[in-house]
Structures are given as C-alpha cells and as structure tokens.
N, C-alpha and C positions, 0 to 999 in steps of 0.2 A: 348855521347857530341863525335864528328867523331875531327881527330887530325887536320882539315882544321879547323875546328870552333876556338877549342883549340886555333892552335897557331894565326891564326887570331886576335884574342882575344886578347893572351901575347903582339900582337906585338899594338894595337890600342888600349888597356887600358894608357897604359904609356902617347900617343900625346895627348888624354882624360885628363887625370891627367895634366895633363903642359895647356891644354884649361886651365882647371876650373882656375890656380894658374892663369894663366894672366887674364884674367877678372876679379880675383878676384883682381889683383894687378892693375888694373886701373879702380876699383872698377864699373865694367860694370855688373852690376846684371842681366840684361837679357842673357848676354853672362852662365855667373855663371850658373843661371838655365837652359838653354839650353844643355850646358856639363853636368851636370848632369843629365839632361834629356837622352840623348844619351849614355853616361857612364851605367845608370842605365837600358836598353833597350837589351845592351850585358851582363851586371852583370846575369841580366834573363835567359837569352840563354845560357849561359854556367852553369846556376847552383846558381850562386853567392848570395844566395838570402841574407845573411847578409850583403852585402856589396850592391845589391840594394836598401836596407831599407834605408842604411846612403845615397844613391843619391836619394833616393826619399824625404828624412826630410832636408838635405838639398835644395834640389829642392823648396819643401814647404813653409818652413824658407824663403829663398832668396824671393818667390814669395809673402808671405805675409809681408815686409818687416822688419824683424828679422833679423838684417845682424851681433848683433854681436856675435855669436858663428861660421862662414861661417869659418873662419883662421882654428877653431877648428877641425871644420867638414872636411873641405877639407885634413887634417894632419889624421883624425881618417880617412876615405876613404884612402889614402895613405899606411896604415899602414896595413889595409885590401884586400887590392889591394896585397901587399907584401902575405900575407899569402892567395892567394886564386891564385897567381900564382907561390907558392911553390907548391900550392896541383896542381893544374892545370899540372903540371909540370909531377912532378910525377905521376898524371895520365897517360900524354904523354909517358912516356918510359916504362909504363907498356901494349899499344898498339903494337899489333904487325903490 
C-alpha cells in the first residue's frame, strides 16, 4: 500500500461513514446500500478485509430488506474502521 492510497483512504472513509449515518437517519436505504458499497471498495483496496465484509453484509441486508440491524451494523463498521485507521496510521509511520 502506498502512502497516497493509505492517506486517501483515511481521509475518505470518515466521509463515507457520515454518508452511511445520514442515509440511515433519513431512512434512505438505497443511499445506505450505495455508501456501504463505496466504502467496501476502498476497504478491499487497502486490505481491510474484515471492514469490507462488514460493509458487504450491511449492503446485502439493506438490499434484501433486512433493516432491523442496520444501525448496529453501522456502529460495528465505525468500530472496525477505527481499528483499521490505527493500523494504517502505524503502517504509514513505518514507510520512509
């Protein structure tokens, strides 16, 4: 992973999480699905497999009409994102 890619992910991921939260608050489930899908792509790109899987699960659940766990799924994504952010920041600090 290059510094530029990692930095872009660290900058972009919180924006996508906010989009998830806003779409969920507005009950715009198409937007929730799209935001989860967009975040998932960035996660795979930086090697954040667990976070990508959580995004995929949310996307699949919303698309199939299973909305009961959407809020807790977003919270889980936020928690995992924080762990990924810490790992990426640590990796960046070791890149010269």
